[in-house]
Phi, psi and omega in degrees: 000324182252086185285145180283124177220159179299141178289145177281120181274133177271117179274093184251113180238126179276117175234093199278066164228180177303326182285351178295335180294316179294319182296325178302316182295314180299320183289318184287341181277359171282114198264003179287141177299148181260145173276162178305323180293327179290325178298331183285354175106002183265032183257167183294326179298320178300312182297318181298316181292322178296319179297319179298318182290324176301321179296318179297318180297317183289339180276352177289168184293334179283160180290150178302141183215131179225103184291154178262154177298133182091350181286143176262127184230153175267131189230156172233125179279130183258326181195177176258140181237214184303132180059023177077012178285146178285132174266116190234162173234141176295129184305126178085002179226176176259009186283134185259138176227157176251137181220125176292138177069015170269140186236153186307130179092350182282133173252131187204169173261133179227150178255129182290122180255336182204138176237132183241027179082291183281340177198172180228163174245140181229159172253130181289130180254316185206134176275127177272311173219137188289169180286171191292326189242048183294131170226161179277124180290125183287342182269133181290343182259003189301328183285343186240330183283142180276000184286315186240079186290336187243029179298330181269015171250130182306149185297324178298320179291323175301315181296318179299316182295318180292316180298316180297319181298315180297313183296321179293321179294319179297318181294313191265311178286318181280349180061038172256090188280166179295346177285342177293124181298133176083009182298325180296337177275326180294317182276105184275154173292150184295144175270120182285162175260124183294332182248114184264347177226160179058034182262345183279133177263003178214131176223141178238118178252148183247147173267146178211153183283347183210130180291138170276131180233140173294162186306318185289353182243010184299333180292348180270000183298138179238167180256161175074200184304332180296339180266359176297150184239144168224114184177223185243150181294136173298141184306125176087003183234126177275342187246008181239129186241125174277119181293130184231127178264341183202138177238126184281357178269337181266171183293158178298318175300326176298321178291330176295318179294314179302316180296321180294318179292316179300329185288338188227344191291340180276356181301118182304333182292339181276345178056038178263127181242138175285146180285133177261112185286356175265312180272347180061037178239141178128169189250307186275124179256305184219156169239112181251132181240128179235136182245131176228196180225141172290125185298323184280318186259339183079001181283157182290142173236141183237133172251130177249129181234114174270123175259120185233165181276347179204169181264103178223075185300332180296329177289328182275346186305316178300323178290320179299315179299323183290309188278340178290346177281348176283122190305324184284346181282116181242354183209131173231119184246160175227108173268128181257116176243097185274355180284166180287342176296155186249033179284162183269355179269123183263160176281340175224150183227136182231145176264119181264336181200137173072214184264170185259003175218159169238171183239158174214151180248130181218122181053039176081001179253151179259133180235133174272133182241120176265180184301324187245006182283151179278139173206148179308130189287334179245095185298317182301312182281339175296326174302316179294314181299313184290329175295318177297320178296315179299317180295320179293323180297324176059041179299140180294328180090004180263008177071029183254353190252144179258135181244130173255117185252099182271140185058054191284347181060230180271014173086012187298314182291310182300320181292327178291335179270340187299331183296335183247006184247165175285312178201148177243130175244119183247140177236138182203144184278333186276116182302319181297324178296321178295319177301315179295324180297315177299319181295318180295323177297318181294317180302322184265008177065030180264119184250353182258042178223130178239128182242131188234134179273127178183154182270112182287352174275355185227038182286148178259183181295336182273001179297131182107351180285341186262009175211153179289164179299124182282149173278332182221134174247129172255126177234120182232068185286166174282190192302324179292351180081199186267142176292150181299328177297323179287323175302313180299318180299315182293322179292329176282324182295318179055051173293143183304325182221143172234129172254112181259115179254123189230143172254005180220100185297336180290309179288333175298311180299320178299314182291325176297321177300313180300315184289328183266322186250350179086181180231102186300319182298333181256006181057039179254132178260133176290149182222015181241156175245130180282120184261325180198147172231114184245101175289144179227130177272101180274333188224084178305147178075007176237165180279000187284140181225137174253148178225141172244117185242135179251126175239141176236147181299127185288000000 
């Protein structure tokens, strides 16, 4: 049923002006698979787009300007773009540059680190005048950690930037222009997150043999175990770890566990060594913390997972004894990953203390969470997101409708809809997620849900033969969006409603364009009407945006 076919490569090129939105669409609609070398930017499409943008720059009223690598330039940040990078212009010219940690309205000096013809990338050196919505970042690591890039931007300004980004992408990449009647009603204002800190129910910290320090703190470097690191990876580095004693995004019990581990793991008497991902020597790889809730009492439950290079429980015993005294800790696991890779998923798993799962409640359903199972990272805002999905689905509630849940994960969305549907059919590529989905259905006594393992990027002509025509399709793809084979299937299926849930507004806009306007190169005609686009802020202080989009058969 799921035939092997080449994956559809997304040709995504960042060209950071207003016209970059249109160029993204033109580039992504080239449907030939890309080779690894093309992904690196050395393809003809990249050169063509860069040349076009150079022409646009030179046609502006300002004189043509092309900065050199290493040159220092004065810049003004105009808006936030892809991955939260500042879209800036060189003062007095029309030349566009991208700068990490630059915020709208900020004037600063930057050094050019890379030039790609159509735009350049710079590193911020000195702020001349601050941005419009400056606030003091409460986290001491905010200037160096890659997790919360916009902590020093007021939350209201963060919401404005995210909402504007989604609406611009829908207009330009999705080709839904302001001339379309009712577009102002289709594009909804962003839904804010009521909780801006301590909202993450999962955090993964890494061990390292040497702390990463910013230039101004290099004099604080120490030798031996005191220089060992436990924290988060420095932005752009797989082998450098910023030591972190507290994270404002995770729960308070999680910070208690982190502090307890930080307080003792470097003790030479414990003989604990951090894993070196270059020499592949060492024991401790990761510390993963997951927070859930006791179903009966509603109190917080914490799972601690040590990821190690080998199984040596006697080495972990002092840490287990220490953190098991924290009341919220109900589970301590050990995932053993003996490969040279530094992933947090182990080939073997051991229970060192308590139970091997924790629970969480979402939309009235109970979900079991294991060390490696997927679950929405912000439980509070997931309630909001899933309610929006339910409202968009518009199920009659008489048990007459069939739901097709694509990219179903552990079944959370499909199971919340199953109570009002005739049957839910879920598809997901990860075998463990399908196992968890079956388990979650069983826990909640849901018998009208079927979950099937298969790669939706490799569907064959017979896909769809094993389930009846759905009344509603839920599609929740990962960041690359939907494969062209799946787009073709949906256009042929002609389900009355599609709910597209997206974590990447750029690929979301592209797929909405395909479903509504068709794909000329493939001789595919669009057959859907876009009814609503609802941005949701799932992760405050980060560039990530979720969208819930409703399409109805035209």
